[in-house]
C-alpha positions as CSV (number, residue, x, y, z in Angstrom):
1,X,-26.5,-16.1,4.7
2,X,-25.4,-12.8,6.3
3,X,-27.2,-10.2,4.1
4,X,-30.9,-9.5,4.2
5,X,-31.6,-9.1,0.5
6,X,-33.3,-10.9,-2.4
7,X,-31.0,-13.7,-3.6
8,X,-29.8,-13.4,-7.2
9,X,-30.7,-16.1,-9.7
10,X,-27.5,-18.0,-9.1
11,X,-28.1,-18.0,-5.3
12,X,-31.6,-19.2,-5.9
13,X,-30.2,-22.2,-7.8
14,X,-27.7,-22.9,-5.1
15,X,-30.3,-22.6,-2.3
16,X,-32.5,-25.1,-4.1
17,X,-29.5,-27.5,-4.6
18,X,-28.6,-27.3,-0.9
19,X,-32.2,-27.9,0.1
20,X,-32.5,-30.9,-2.2
21,X,-29.1,-32.3,-1.2
22,X,-27.8,-32.4,-4.8
23,X,-24.1,-32.2,-3.8
24,X,-24.1,-33.6,-0.3
25,X,-26.4,-34.0,2.7
26,X,-29.5,-31.9,2.4
27,X,-29.1,-28.5,4.1
28,X,-25.3,-28.7,4.1
29,X,-24.0,-25.5,2.4
30,X,-20.3,-26.2,3.1
31,X,-20.2,-28.6,0.1
32,X,-20.4,-25.6,-2.3
33,X,-17.3,-25.2,-4.4
34,X,-16.6,-22.4,-6.9
35,X,-13.4,-21.4,-8.7
36,X,-11.9,-18.4,-10.5
37,X,-10.2,-19.9,-13.6
38,X,-8.2,-17.2,-15.5
39,X,-6.0,-17.9,-18.5
40,X,-2.5,-16.7,-17.7
41,X,-2.2,-14.9,-21.0
42,X,-2.6,-11.3,-19.8
43,X,-3.3,-9.0,-16.9
44,X,-6.6,-9.0,-15.1
45,X,-9.0,-6.1,-15.9
46,X,-12.2,-4.7,-14.4
47,X,-14.2,-7.3,-16.3
48,X,-12.4,-10.1,-14.4
49,X,-13.2,-8.3,-11.1
50,X,-16.9,-9.3,-11.4
51,X,-16.0,-13.0,-11.8
52,X,-13.6,-12.8,-8.9
53,X,-16.1,-11.1,-6.7
54,X,-18.9,-13.5,-7.7
55,X,-17.0,-16.8,-7.2
56,X,-15.3,-15.8,-4.0
57,X,-18.4,-14.1,-2.4
58,X,-20.6,-17.1,-3.2
59,X,-18.1,-19.4,-1.5
60,X,-17.9,-17.0,1.5
61,X,-21.7,-16.6,1.7
62,X,-22.3,-20.3,1.9
63,X,-19.3,-21.4,4.0
64,X,-17.9,-23.3,1.0
65,X,-14.6,-23.2,-0.9
66,X,-13.3,-21.2,-3.8
67,X,-10.2,-22.2,-5.8
68,X,-7.8,-20.2,-7.9
69,X,-7.1,-22.3,-10.9
70,X,-5.1,-21.3,-14.0
71,X,-6.5,-22.6,-17.4
72,X,-3.0,-22.9,-18.7
73,X,-3.7,-24.9,-21.9
74,X,-2.0,-22.6,-24.4
75,X,1.8,-22.3,-23.8
76,X,2.1,-20.1,-26.9
77,X,0.5,-17.2,-25.2
78,X,1.1,-17.8,-21.5
79,X,3.8,-16.5,-19.2
80,X,4.9,-16.8,-15.6
81,X,4.7,-13.0,-15.3
82,X,0.9,-13.2,-15.8
83,X,0.6,-16.1,-13.3
84,X,2.3,-14.1,-10.6
85,X,0.4,-10.9,-11.4
86,X,-3.0,-12.6,-11.3
87,X,-2.3,-13.9,-7.8
88,X,-1.3,-10.5,-6.6
89,X,-4.4,-8.9,-8.1
90,X,-6.7,-11.4,-6.5
91,X,-5.1,-10.7,-3.2
92,X,-5.4,-7.0,-3.7
93,X,-9.1,-7.3,-4.3
94,X,-9.3,-8.8,-0.8
95,X,-9.7,-12.5,-1.5
96,X,-7.8,-15.6,-0.4
97,X,-8.3,-18.9,-2.3
98,X,-8.7,-22.2,-0.6
99,X,-5.7,-24.5,-0.7
100,X,-2.8,-24.2,-3.1
101,X,-3.0,-22.5,-6.5
102,X,-4.2,-25.0,-9.0
103,X,-3.2,-25.5,-12.6
104,X,-5.0,-27.3,-15.5
105,X,-1.6,-28.5,-16.5
106,X,-1.4,-30.6,-13.4
107,X,-4.3,-32.6,-14.7
108,X,-2.9,-33.2,-18.2
109,X,-2.1,-36.8,-17.5
110,X,-5.6,-37.5,-16.3
111,X,-7.1,-35.7,-19.2
112,X,-4.9,-37.6,-21.7
113,X,-6.0,-41.0,-20.3
114,X,-9.7,-39.9,-20.5
115,X,-9.1,-38.9,-24.2
116,X,-7.7,-42.4,-24.8
117,X,-10.9,-43.8,-23.3
118,X,-13.0,-41.8,-25.7
119,X,-10.9,-43.1,-28.6
120,X,-11.4,-46.6,-27.5
121,X,-15.1,-46.1,-27.3
122,X,-15.1,-44.8,-30.9
123,X,-16.0,-41.3,-29.7
124,X,-12.8,-39.6,-30.8
125,X,-10.3,-40.0,-33.7
126,X,-7.0,-38.6,-34.9
127,X,-7.5,-36.2,-37.9
128,X,-4.9,-35.1,-40.4
129,X,-6.7,-32.1,-41.8
130,X,-5.0,-28.7,-41.4
131,X,-6.6,-26.1,-39.2
132,X,-7.7,-24.2,-42.3
133,X,-9.3,-27.4,-43.8
134,X,-11.1,-28.1,-40.5
135,X,-12.5,-24.5,-40.6
136,X,-13.6,-24.8,-44.2
137,X,-15.3,-28.2,-43.7
138,X,-17.1,-27.1,-40.5
139,X,-20.1,-25.6,-42.4
140,X,-22.3,-22.7,-41.3
141,X,-25.3,-22.4,-39.0
142,X,-27.6,-23.1,-41.9
143,X,-25.4,-25.6,-43.7
144,X,-24.0,-28.9,-42.3
145,X,-20.3,-29.5,-42.3
146,X,-18.3,-32.2,-44.1
147,X,-16.9,-35.2,-42.4
148,X,-13.1,-35.7,-42.2
149,X,-11.8,-38.4,-44.4
150,X,-10.1,-39.8,-41.2
151,X,-13.3,-39.8,-39.1
152,X,-13.9,-43.5,-39.4
153,X,-10.4,-44.8,-39.0
154,X,-10.1,-47.7,-36.6
155,X,-9.9,-46.9,-32.9
156,X,-6.7,-48.9,-32.6
157,X,-5.1,-46.8,-35.3
158,X,-6.2,-43.5,-33.6
159,X,-4.9,-44.7,-30.3
160,X,-1.5,-45.5,-31.8
161,X,-1.3,-42.2,-33.6
162,X,-2.4,-40.3,-30.4
163,X,0.4,-41.9,-28.4
164,X,2.9,-41.1,-31.1
165,X,1.6,-37.5,-31.1
166,X,2.5,-37.3,-27.5
167,X,5.9,-38.9,-28.1
168,X,6.7,-36.1,-30.5
169,X,6.9,-38.1,-33.7
170,X,4.8,-35.6,-35.8
171,X,5.3,-31.9,-36.6
172,X,3.2,-29.1,-35.2
173,X,-0.2,-28.8,-36.8
174,X,0.0,-32.1,-38.7
175,X,-2.5,-34.0,-36.6
176,X,-5.2,-33.3,-34.1
177,X,-7.5,-35.4,-31.9
178,X,-11.2,-34.6,-32.6
179,X,-14.4,-35.7,-30.9
180,X,-16.8,-37.7,-33.1
181,X,-20.1,-36.0,-32.5
182,X,-22.3,-34.7,-35.4
183,X,-21.1,-32.6,-38.4
184,X,-24.7,-31.5,-39.0
185,X,-25.4,-30.4,-35.4
186,X,-27.1,-27.0,-35.3
187,X,-24.6,-25.9,-32.6
188,X,-21.3,-25.5,-34.4
189,X,-19.3,-26.3,-31.2
190,X,-20.6,-29.9,-31.5
191,X,-19.3,-30.5,-35.1
192,X,-16.4,-32.8,-34.3
193,X,-14.4,-30.2,-32.2
194,X,-10.7,-30.5,-31.8
195,X,-9.6,-31.9,-28.4
196,X,-5.8,-31.9,-28.8
197,X,-3.2,-30.3,-31.0
198,X,0.5,-30.6,-31.3
199,X,2.4,-27.5,-29.9
200,X,6.1,-27.4,-29.2
201,X,6.4,-24.5,-26.9
202,X,7.9,-24.3,-23.4
203,X,5.0,-24.2,-20.8
204,X,5.3,-21.7,-17.9
205,X,4.3,-24.4,-15.4
206,X,5.3,-27.8,-16.7
207,X,8.2,-26.9,-19.0
208,X,8.8,-29.3,-21.9
209,X,7.0,-32.3,-20.6
210,X,4.2,-32.1,-23.2
211,X,4.0,-31.5,-26.9
212,X,0.3,-32.2,-27.2
213,X,-2.0,-29.8,-25.5
214,X,-5.7,-30.0,-24.7
215,X,-8.0,-27.4,-26.3
216,X,-9.9,-25.2,-23.9
217,X,-13.3,-26.8,-24.5
218,X,-12.0,-30.2,-23.7
219,X,-10.0,-29.1,-20.6
220,X,-12.4,-26.7,-19.0
221,X,-15.2,-29.0,-17.9
222,X,-12.7,-31.7,-16.9
223,X,-10.8,-29.2,-14.6
224,X,-14.1,-28.5,-12.8
225,X,-14.8,-32.2,-12.6
226,X,-11.3,-33.0,-11.2
227,X,-11.8,-30.3,-8.5
228,X,-15.4,-31.4,-7.8
229,X,-16.7,-27.9,-8.5
230,X,-20.4,-27.8,-7.7
231,X,-21.3,-24.6,-9.6
232,X,-19.2,-23.6,-12.5
233,X,-20.0,-19.9,-13.0
234,X,-19.2,-18.7,-16.5
235,X,-20.1,-15.6,-18.6
236,X,-22.8,-15.8,-21.2
237,X,-20.5,-16.5,-24.2
238,X,-20.0,-20.0,-22.8
239,X,-23.7,-20.9,-22.9
240,X,-23.3,-22.4,-26.4
241,X,-20.3,-24.4,-25.2
242,X,-22.2,-26.0,-22.3
243,X,-23.7,-28.8,-24.4
244,X,-20.2,-29.7,-25.5
245,X,-18.9,-29.8,-21.9
246,X,-21.9,-31.9,-21.0
247,X,-21.3,-34.2,-23.9
248,X,-17.6,-34.8,-22.9
249,X,-18.6,-35.7,-19.3
250,X,-21.5,-37.9,-20.4
251,X,-19.4,-39.7,-23.0
252,X,-16.6,-40.4,-20.5
253,X,-19.1,-41.7,-17.9
254,X,-21.0,-43.9,-20.3
255,X,-20.3,-47.5,-19.4
256,X,-17.7,-46.4,-16.8
257,X,-17.9,-48.0,-13.4
258,X,-16.3,-45.0,-11.6
259,X,-18.1,-41.9,-12.8
260,X,-16.3,-38.6,-12.9
261,X,-17.9,-35.6,-11.3
262,X,-20.3,-33.5,-13.4
263,X,-20.4,-29.8,-12.3
264,X,-23.3,-27.6,-13.0
265,X,-22.5,-24.7,-15.3
266,X,-24.4,-21.5,-14.8
267,X,-23.9,-18.5,-17.1
268,X,-24.2,-14.9,-16.1
269,X,-23.8,-11.5,-17.8
270,X,-20.3,-10.2,-18.0
271,X,-19.4,-6.7,-16.9
272,X,-19.6,-4.3,-19.9
273,X,-18.8,-0.7,-19.2
274,X,-19.0,2.4,-21.3
275,X,-15.8,4.1,-22.4
276,X,-13.7,1.0,-21.6
277,X,-11.9,-1.5,-23.7
278,X,-11.4,-4.9,-22.2
279,X,-10.2,-7.1,-25.1
280,X,-6.9,-8.6,-24.1
281,X,-5.7,-8.4,-27.7
282,X,-6.5,-4.6,-27.9
283,X,-5.1,-3.9,-24.4
284,X,-1.8,-5.6,-25.6
285,X,-1.8,-3.5,-28.7
286,X,-2.1,-0.3,-26.7
287,X,0.9,-1.3,-24.6
288,X,3.0,-2.5,-27.5
289,X,2.2,0.6,-29.6
290,X,3.0,3.0,-26.7
291,X,-0.5,4.4,-26.6
292,X,-0.3,3.9,-22.8
293,X,2.8,3.6,-20.6
294,X,2.3,0.0,-19.7
295,X,-0.1,-2.5,-18.2
296,X,-0.3,-0.4,-15.0
297,X,-0.9,2.9,-16.8
298,X,-3.5,4.6,-14.6
299,X,-5.7,5.1,-17.7
300,X,-5.9,1.4,-18.3
301,X,-8.7,-0.6,-16.7
302,X,-6.5,-3.5,-15.8
303,X,-6.6,-4.1,-12.0
304,X,-2.9,-3.0,-11.9
305,X,-3.7,0.3,-13.7
306,X,-6.7,1.0,-11.4
307,X,-4.6,0.2,-8.3
308,X,-1.9,2.6,-9.5
309,X,-4.6,5.3,-10.1
310,X,-5.7,4.9,-6.5
311,X,-8.9,3.0,-6.9
312,X,-9.7,1.0,-3.8
313,X,-10.6,-2.7,-3.7
314,X,-13.5,-1.9,-1.4
315,X,-15.0,0.4,-4.0
316,X,-14.7,-2.2,-6.8
317,X,-16.3,-4.9,-4.6
318,X,-19.1,-2.5,-3.7
319,X,-19.6,-1.7,-7.4
320,X,-19.9,-5.4,-8.3
321,X,-22.4,-5.8,-5.5
322,X,-24.4,-2.8,-6.6
323,X,-24.5,-3.9,-10.3
324,X,-25.5,-7.4,-9.3
325,X,-25.9,-10.6,-11.3
326,X,-28.2,-11.0,-14.3
327,X,-28.7,-13.3,-17.2
328,X,-28.7,-10.6,-19.8
329,X,-25.8,-8.4,-21.1
330,X,-26.2,-4.7,-20.7
331,X,-23.9,-1.7,-21.0
332,X,-23.2,-0.1,-17.6
333,X,-22.4,3.6,-17.4
334,X,-18.8,4.0,-16.3
335,X,-19.9,6.8,-14.0
336,X,-21.4,4.2,-11.7
337,X,-18.0,2.8,-11.1
338,X,-16.5,6.2,-10.5
339,X,-19.3,7.0,-8.0
340,X,-18.5,3.8,-6.1
341,X,-14.9,5.1,-5.8
342,X,-16.0,8.5,-4.7
343,X,-18.4,7.1,-2.1
344,X,-15.7,5.0,-0.5
345,X,-13.0,7.6,-0.6
346,X,-15.4,10.3,0.7
347,X,-15.9,8.3,3.9
348,X,-12.2,7.4,4.5
349,X,-9.8,9.7,2.7
350,X,-8.2,12.6,4.6
351,X,-8.6,16.1,3.3
352,X,-5.6,18.1,2.2
353,X,-5.0,21.4,0.3
354,X,-3.1,21.6,-2.9
355,X,-2.9,24.2,-5.7
356,X,-2.7,22.7,-9.1
357,X,-2.0,25.8,-11.2
358,X,-0.4,28.2,-8.7
359,X,-0.7,32.0,-8.6
360,X,1.3,33.8,-6.0
361,X,-0.5,36.1,-3.4
362,X,1.2,38.6,-1.1
363,X,-0.7,39.7,2.0
364,X,0.9,43.1,2.4
365,X,-0.4,43.9,5.9
366,X,0.7,40.5,7.3
367,X,4.0,40.6,9.2
368,X,7.0,39.4,7.3
369,X,8.5,36.2,8.8
370,X,5.4,35.4,10.8
371,X,3.9,31.9,10.6
372,X,0.6,30.8,12.2
373,X,-0.6,27.2,12.4
374,X,-4.2,27.0,11.5
375,X,-6.5,24.1,12.5
376,X,-7.8,22.2,9.5
377,X,-10.4,19.4,9.5
378,X,-9.0,16.0,8.3
379,X,-12.4,14.5,7.2
380,X,-15.8,16.1,7.9
381,X,-17.4,12.7,7.2
382,X,-15.4,11.2,10.1
383,X,-15.3,13.2,13.3
384,X,-12.8,10.8,14.8
385,X,-10.3,11.8,12.1
386,X,-9.5,15.0,14.1
387,X,-7.6,18.0,12.8
388,X,-4.2,19.0,11.6
389,X,-2.0,22.1,11.7
390,X,-1.5,24.0,8.4
391,X,1.1,26.8,8.2
392,X,-0.1,30.3,7.1
393,X,2.3,33.1,6.1
394,X,2.5,36.4,4.2
395,X,3.0,34.7,0.8
396,X,0.5,32.1,-0.4
397,X,-0.4,30.2,-3.6
398,X,-4.0,30.1,-4.8
399,X,-5.5,28.6,-7.9
400,X,-4.9,30.7,-11.0
401,X,-8.6,30.2,-11.9
402,X,-9.6,31.7,-8.6
403,X,-8.6,35.2,-9.7
404,X,-9.9,37.2,-12.6
405,X,-9.2,40.9,-13.5
406,X,-12.5,41.4,-15.2
407,X,-14.8,38.5,-14.1
408,X,-18.3,37.7,-15.3
409,X,-21.4,38.0,-13.1
410,X,-21.7,35.4,-10.4
411,X,-18.0,35.0,-10.1
412,X,-17.6,34.7,-6.3
413,X,-13.9,34.2,-6.1
414,X,-11.1,36.9,-6.0
415,X,-11.2,40.0,-8.1
416,X,-9.7,43.5,-7.8
417,X,-11.4,45.1,-4.8
418,X,-13.2,41.9,-3.9
419,X,-13.1,39.9,-0.7
420,X,-13.0,36.2,-0.1
421,X,-12.4,33.7,2.7
422,X,-9.3,31.6,2.8
423,X,-10.3,28.2,4.1
424,X,-9.3,27.7,7.8
425,X,-7.5,31.1,7.8
426,X,-8.6,34.7,7.2
427,X,-10.7,36.9,4.9
428,X,-8.6,38.8,2.4
429,X,-9.3,41.7,0.0
430,X,-7.5,42.2,-3.3
431,X,-5.8,45.6,-3.5
432,X,-3.9,45.1,-6.8
433,X,-2.1,42.7,-9.1
434,X,0.9,42.5,-11.4
435,X,1.0,41.1,-14.9
436,X,3.6,39.9,-17.3
437,X,4.3,42.8,-19.7
438,X,4.8,40.4,-22.6
439,X,1.8,38.1,-22.2
440,X,-0.5,40.0,-20.0
441,X,-0.8,37.0,-17.7
442,X,-1.3,37.9,-14.0
443,X,1.8,36.8,-12.0
444,X,1.1,38.3,-8.6
445,X,-2.0,39.3,-6.6
446,X,-1.6,41.8,-3.7
447,X,-4.1,41.6,-0.8
448,X,-4.7,42.7,2.8
449,X,-6.2,40.5,5.5
450,X,-8.6,41.1,8.3
451,X,-7.0,39.9,11.6
452,X,-10.5,39.6,13.2
453,X,-11.4,36.7,10.8
454,X,-8.9,34.1,12.0
455,X,-10.1,30.6,11.3
456,X,-12.4,31.9,8.5
457,X,-14.9,33.3,11.0
458,X,-17.0,36.3,10.1
459,X,-15.8,39.6,11.5
460,X,-17.8,41.4,14.2
461,X,-20.7,43.6,12.9
462,X,-20.0,47.2,12.2
463,X,-21.2,49.9,14.7
464,X,-24.4,50.3,12.7
465,X,-25.0,46.5,13.0
466,X,-24.3,45.6,9.4
467,X,-22.2,42.5,8.7
468,X,-19.8,41.9,5.9
469,X,-20.5,38.9,3.8
470,X,-18.4,36.8,1.4
471,X,-19.6,34.1,-1.0
472,X,-16.3,32.7,-2.1
473,X,-14.0,30.4,-0.1
474,X,-10.6,29.6,-1.6
475,X,-8.1,26.9,-0.7
476,X,-4.4,27.9,-0.5
477,X,-0.9,26.8,0.4
478,X,1.7,28.7,2.3
479,X,4.5,29.5,-0.3
480,X,7.5,29.1,2.0
481,X,6.2,25.7,3.2
482,X,4.8,24.4,-0.1
483,X,5.8,20.9,-1.4
484,X,6.4,20.9,-5.1
485,X,4.7,18.0,-7.0
486,X,4.1,16.7,-10.4
487,X,0.4,15.9,-10.6
488,X,-1.1,13.7,-13.4
489,X,-4.7,14.5,-14.2
490,X,-6.4,11.6,-15.9
491,X,-9.5,11.5,-17.9
492,X,-11.2,8.7,-19.8
493,X,-9.0,7.0,-22.3
494,X,-11.8,6.8,-24.9
495,X,-14.3,9.5,-26.0
496,X,-16.9,7.0,-27.4
497,X,-19.1,4.9,-25.2
498,X,-18.1,1.8,-27.2
499,X,-14.6,2.3,-28.4
500,X,-14.1,1.2,-32.0
501,X,-17.8,0.3,-32.7
502,X,-18.3,3.0,-35.3
503,X,-15.2,2.5,-37.4
504,X,-13.9,-0.9,-36.3
505,X,-10.7,0.6,-34.8
506,X,-10.5,1.7,-31.2
507,X,-7.7,4.1,-32.0
508,X,-10.2,6.4,-33.7
509,X,-11.9,7.0,-30.4
510,X,-8.9,7.7,-28.2
511,X,-9.2,10.8,-26.1
512,X,-6.2,13.1,-26.8
513,X,-6.7,14.8,-23.4
514,X,-6.7,11.6,-21.3
515,X,-3.7,12.9,-19.3
516,X,-2.5,16.3,-18.3
517,X,0.6,16.9,-16.2
518,X,0.7,20.1,-14.0
519,X,3.3,21.4,-11.5
520,X,1.5,21.8,-8.3
521,X,2.1,23.2,-4.8
522,X,0.9,21.1,-1.8
523,X,0.6,21.7,1.9
524,X,3.5,20.2,3.9
525,X,1.4,17.3,5.3
526,X,1.8,15.8,1.8
527,X,5.5,15.5,2.1
528,X,7.4,12.3,1.2
529,X,6.6,10.6,4.5
530,X,3.0,10.0,5.6
531,X,1.7,12.2,8.3
532,X,1.0,10.6,11.6
533,X,-2.8,11.1,11.2
534,X,-3.0,9.5,7.8
535,X,-4.9,6.2,7.6
536,X,-3.1,3.0,7.0
537,X,-4.3,1.6,3.7
538,X,-4.3,-2.1,3.2
539,X,-2.3,-1.9,0.0
540,X,0.1,0.8,1.3
541,X,-1.0,3.4,-1.3
542,X,-1.4,6.9,0.2
543,X,-4.8,8.4,-0.8
544,X,-6.4,11.7,0.1
545,X,-8.8,14.4,-1.2
546,X,-7.3,17.6,-2.5
547,X,-10.1,20.0,-1.5
548,X,-12.2,21.2,-4.6
549,X,-10.1,19.0,-6.9
550,X,-10.9,15.4,-6.3
551,X,-9.2,12.3,-4.9
552,X,-5.5,11.6,-5.4
553,X,-2.9,9.1,-4.6
554,X,0.9,9.0,-4.4
555,X,2.4,7.4,-7.5
556,X,5.2,4.8,-7.3
557,X,7.3,7.2,-9.4
558,X,7.6,9.4,-6.3
559,X,11.0,9.7,-4.6
560,X,12.0,11.7,-1.4
561,X,13.1,14.5,-3.8
562,X,10.1,14.3,-6.2
563,X,6.5,13.9,-5.3
564,X,4.2,12.5,-8.1
565,X,0.4,12.4,-7.6
566,X,-2.3,10.7,-9.7
567,X,-5.8,12.0,-9.7
568,X,-8.0,9.0,-8.9
569,X,-11.3,10.6,-9.6
570,X,-12.8,14.1,-9.7
571,X,-15.3,15.2,-7.1
572,X,-18.1,15.2,-9.7
573,X,-18.8,13.4,-13.0
574,X,-17.8,16.0,-15.5
575,X,-18.7,13.7,-18.4
576,X,-22.4,13.6,-17.4
577,X,-22.3,17.4,-17.4
578,X,-20.7,17.4,-20.8
579,X,-23.3,15.1,-22.3
580,X,-26.1,17.4,-21.1
581,X,-24.6,20.5,-22.8
């Protein structure tokens, strides 16, 4: 193992299995096999990222193999669109699966024959109860269920009916195949669960070849078995299903000369984040109701939405590593994920200047038509990133909030008669301003500059030895050279830590201020084409820090004529500050 750290509880189990030779020769770690098994019924979200990271990193760590396998057992909800998107998202996160993409549907014939074996053993039967009747007769945790009137029909009859179910002789929902276990079992999953149902829907991978489909609980353990997965890593909600998976494998292997593989299932805590909704059903509702603009809306915590917002796969992987793997569910503060993004982008993102709410400034003693190229640092965290040239001229834009006519105490930015430093440029002093006569809003600030402060350096001391001092440093953009841009400022989509918990409806907790669009002015390095000194990002998305504002990326809506930026994350966690107030 490459890292020097305490192994998590899953790694401790795997280490012991390798030492004891449970899956192959003792000491051979290359026999380890894991898998990421998504259902292709929606887009992946941040919760899936933990499972992807865990399964692939385990395989990498031990020199084993990790498969990408689709649990495509429900054609009513699955789509080829999701199959393609999931593969793209796994690649974006930085992972490559071993061998071809695998599908549960490719094992349907094998599963079907195994189901016939259980029928022949008297361990399964064809039931004619409706889904509602099955539910009503299932019982409760404190009350046993009732047996189906078809539970004890002869195995030969169930075999005949099951084959006719496959042949399409019966309507949807009229018959199911159920395991014969124990209708009084304390685990409700063991009360004669349904193994197959009749569904006439085109399947995204196998078309119309089947009209009987395996239930998830029957298929899941068999898929792991077919692929000879050593460690089947599942989230905690599958802990109560494990006895059923084990029962299926054991019942198949009983009396069988050639045993099928029995994987070891290990459950871990899923990723639960504050201010985030990860239910596929609710995510779909938000898309269909127009609450968000689509699955890749930057406010969504689908991997597609996070990618469009400019989050990096490196930061997501680092976050999963930092959170770690435990056996107990806990709510993780969303700020920890944002901090992981900040930490990565701080190290690698180039710095640029942009003004989100522009206010025009005229430097009256600066020569008209003159342009100077100022040296600006690309990334103070990376000395090798070098510098760039930024044009400076008589007319500039500064942030509207950086000027106040009658400021409060400890306001260190520009005010009438006040002096500030322009980053990388000169010191300027406000000599006056103009306001809109109708609204009173300041529309122009007049200043002078000190030529002796080029590059932001302090001027020489006065003859008496005193030195001028300024406390404020402002970013700016040269007006004649500015690039106009639409900038989308995103905030958290939900105000509540657990959306919908208080009222039962997540809509009650939507943040009405989750997106603000402003018309900004950017330095020319942020033109349509990347500057030569910009880093090459693995996913092709341009990312950078706008000084004092946060980290941003170029949105796919951008064209050569129209720049569109998304704010990836602010420089500081404003929500933590708000909670303290």
